[in-house]
C-alpha positions in Angstrom: 186.3 -62.5 -30.5 184.4 -65.6 -31.6 184.7 -67.0 -35.0 181.0 -65.7 -35.6 181.8 -62.3 -34.5 185.3 -62.2 -36.8 183.1 -63.5 -39.7 180.8 -60.5 -39.2 183.4 -58.1 -39.2 185.2 -59.3 -42.3 182.1 -59.5 -44.3 180.7 -56.0 -42.8 180.1 -53.1 -45.1 182.4 -50.9 -43.1 185.4 -53.5 -43.7 184.7 -54.1 -47.2 184.5 -50.3 -47.8 187.8 -49.7 -46.2 189.7 -52.5 -47.9 188.5 -51.4 -51.1 189.8 -48.0 -50.8 193.0 -49.3 -49.3 193.1 -51.5 -52.3 192.8 -48.4 -54.8 195.6 -47.0 -52.6 197.7 -49.7 -53.4 196.9 -49.6 -56.9 198.1 -45.8 -56.9 201.0 -46.8 -55.4 201.9 -49.4 -58.1 201.2 -47.2 -61.1 203.4 -44.3 -59.5 200.7 -41.8 -58.4 202.1 -41.8 -54.5 205.4 -42.2 -53.6 207.2 -43.4 -50.2 204.3 -42.3 -48.0 202.4 -45.2 -49.6 201.8 -47.0 -46.0 200.3 -44.2 -44.1 198.2 -43.0 -47.1 196.6 -46.8 -47.7 196.0 -47.1 -43.8 194.1 -43.6 -44.1 192.0 -44.8 -46.9 191.3 -47.8 -45.3 190.2 -45.8 -41.9 188.3 -43.2 -44.2 186.3 -45.9 -45.9 185.8 -47.7 -42.4 184.6 -44.5 -40.9 182.4 -43.1 -43.7 180.3 -46.3 -44.2 177.1 -46.1 -42.0 176.5 -48.8 -39.4 174.2 -51.3 -40.4 172.4 -52.9 -37.4 174.0 -54.8 -34.6 173.3 -58.6 -34.8 171.7 -60.4 -31.6 174.6 -63.0 -31.3 172.6 -64.2 -28.0 170.0 -66.1 -30.1 170.4 -69.6 -29.6 168.3 -72.9 -30.1 167.0 -72.4 -26.5 164.3 -70.1 -27.4 160.5 -71.2 -26.9 157.8 -70.6 -29.3 156.6 -67.4 -27.4 160.1 -65.9 -27.5 160.4 -66.9 -31.2 157.1 -64.8 -31.8 158.3 -61.8 -29.9 161.4 -61.8 -31.9 159.8 -62.3 -35.0 157.1 -59.3 -34.0 160.0 -57.0 -33.3 161.9 -57.8 -36.5 158.6 -57.1 -38.6 158.2 -53.7 -36.6 161.7 -52.3 -37.5 160.9 -53.5 -40.9 
């Protein structure tokens, strides 16, 4: 996994939603709402947050500086059509 792919995952909505729910589970553990099964509960909350968040769109990581003017125009046209 490249550094760019790792950063895209870490900042993705799916990971952020899972992390927020997992932190809420840890908070529930520290204030005494859940007991000895805190670890599977926190992991389950992360999984729920990750799976319940819809996919954004896949990023095209193949774009590089080798694009010609015509290819850039084509990519921009495709982007505008998707919007």
